[in-house]
C-alpha positions as CSV (number, residue, x, y, z in Angstrom):
1,M,20.2,-3.5,-21.6
2,V,19.3,-6.6,-19.6
3,R,19.3,-4.6,-16.4
4,L,16.7,-2.2,-17.8
5,T,14.5,-5.0,-19.0
6,V,14.6,-6.6,-15.5
7,E,13.7,-3.2,-14.0
8,L,10.8,-2.8,-16.5
9,H,9.4,-6.2,-15.4
10,H,10.0,-5.4,-11.8
11,K,7.9,-2.2,-12.2
12,F,4.9,-4.3,-13.1
13,T,5.4,-6.8,-10.2
14,Y,6.0,-4.1,-7.5
15,P,2.2,-3.4,-6.9
16,L,1.6,-7.1,-6.5
17,M,4.0,-7.3,-3.5
18,G,1.5,-5.8,-1.1
19,F,-1.1,-8.4,-2.1
20,V,1.4,-11.3,-1.8
21,I,2.6,-10.1,1.7
22,A,-1.1,-9.7,2.8
23,L,-1.8,-13.2,1.5
24,I,1.0,-14.6,3.6
25,G,0.1,-12.5,6.6
26,V,-3.7,-13.5,6.8
27,P,-3.1,-17.1,8.0
28,F,-0.9,-15.8,10.8
29,A,-3.6,-13.4,11.9
30,F,-6.1,-16.3,12.3
31,T,-3.7,-18.6,14.1
32,T,-2.9,-16.4,17.2
33,G,-4.3,-19.0,19.7
34,S,-2.0,-19.8,22.6
35,R,1.1,-18.3,20.9
36,G,-0.3,-14.8,21.0
37,A,-0.6,-12.0,18.5
38,L,3.0,-10.9,18.8
39,T,4.3,-14.2,17.5
40,G,2.1,-13.9,14.4
41,I,3.3,-10.3,13.8
42,A,6.9,-11.3,14.3
43,A,6.5,-14.3,11.9
44,S,4.8,-12.0,9.3
45,L,7.7,-9.5,9.5
46,G,10.2,-12.2,9.2
47,I,8.6,-13.6,6.1
48,A,8.4,-10.1,4.6
49,I,12.1,-9.7,5.1
50,V,12.8,-13.0,3.5
51,Y,10.5,-12.0,0.6
52,W,12.4,-8.8,0.2
53,A,15.7,-10.6,0.2
54,T,14.5,-13.2,-2.3
55,S,13.2,-10.5,-4.6
56,S,16.6,-8.8,-4.5
57,L,18.3,-12.1,-5.1
58,F,16.2,-12.9,-8.2
59,E,16.7,-9.4,-9.5
60,A,20.4,-9.6,-9.2
61,M,20.4,-13.0,-11.0
62,G,18.4,-11.4,-13.8
63,N,20.7,-8.4,-14.0
64,L,23.7,-10.8,-14.4
65,G,21.9,-12.7,-17.2
66,Q,21.5,-16.0,-15.2
67,L,17.7,-15.8,-15.5
68,P,15.5,-14.3,-18.1
69,P,14.2,-10.8,-17.1
70,A,10.6,-11.9,-16.8
71,V,11.4,-14.9,-14.7
72,A,13.7,-12.9,-12.5
73,A,11.0,-10.3,-11.8
74,W,7.9,-12.6,-11.4
75,S,9.4,-15.6,-9.6
76,P,9.3,-14.2,-6.0
77,D,5.7,-13.1,-6.4
78,V,4.7,-16.5,-7.8
79,L,6.7,-18.5,-5.2
80,F,5.5,-16.5,-2.2
81,G,1.9,-16.3,-3.6
82,L,1.7,-20.0,-3.8
83,G,3.2,-20.3,-0.3
84,G,0.5,-17.9,0.9
85,I,-2.3,-19.8,-0.8
86,W,-1.0,-23.0,0.8
87,L,-0.9,-21.3,4.2
88,L,-4.4,-20.0,3.7
89,M,-5.7,-23.4,2.8
90,R,-4.2,-24.9,6.0
91,V,-6.2,-22.4,8.3
92,K,-8.8,-24.2,10.3
93,T,-12.2,-22.6,9.9
């Protein structure tokens, strides 16, 4: 039953993943500078893979009952969303 509850919460967080990844990727697009665009793209892809792994980890912890289902589903979005906002605030305009 817990696994189904985690999956239900994960269904609601899934559409937000694209926004969170875009929020993280935008600062890298503005900081190409001397490092080049390929470095920013590689960093964004690396962060997306870490996001996916973190989401899977939290989902597994929720399925095992170590975290409440809502916390297990929403934590990666909140953590990476706050990280994206922090990165966006550090971009020099």
